[in-house]
N, C-alpha and C positions, 0 to 999 in steps of 0.2 A: 534437601532443605539445607540452606546456607546457615553457617554460623553466626551468631549474634554480632552484628557489627561489620559484616562482610557487605561489600558493594552488590547491589543488584547486577545481574547480567545485562548486556544490552538488549536481548530479547525481552526480557522482564521490564525493563523501563519502556521500551517502544510499545509492547503490549499495553502497559498501564496509560500511557499518553493516549494510545489510540481509542481506548474507552472512556476517556474523560468526558463528564457530561457538558463541559464548557472548554472546548479545545482552542480557544482564541488565543489572542496574543499574551494575555497575562499568564494563562496557563504554560504556554511555551517559554516564557521568560522564567517562570519558576522552574520548570524542568531544566532549562539551560543552566540556572544557578546551580541546581542540586546535582546534576550530571553533566558537566562540561566536556567529559571524555566523549559523550555521545553527541554532541552538538550538531554535526553534519547530518547524521541520521535522523535527529529529531526535527531538524529544520526541513529536511526532505520530505519526512512524514507528515509535518504540518501542512506543507504545500500541497502534497497529495490529498489530504483529508479535506482541505478548503476548496479543492477544485470542485466546478459545478459537474454534477453527473450529466452526461451527454445522452439523451433520449433520441436516438435516431431511429424513429419508427417506419421511415420509408422502406418499402419491401426492396430486395434485391432485384437487380435487372436480370432479365433472361442471360445475358453474357456473362455476368458475375455469378450467376447461379451454375452456369455451364463449367466456369472456370474452377469453381470449388468442387463440383461434382468430378471433375477430370482429376484434380489434385487428390481428392479423397480416394478415388478409384486407384490412382498410382501408389498412394501410400498403402492402402489395404493390400494391394498385390505385392508390395515390397516386403511385408510383414511376414 
């Protein structure tokens, strides 16, 4: 537990930002004002959270699956 008045850790600030119900620009600006020392990380996280999820439901080609299977076999043999 941190002492009263202690600044929260980078991880605590980023975790709190990540679970905000409204992670838009006003929330980012508030966090930047409160925690300027984490500005770069907050901006990066904000961009990551605002990215559209890519749902690539196309199945792998036979060639792609063979490459994955070969790589996995080599990894398993090296372990």
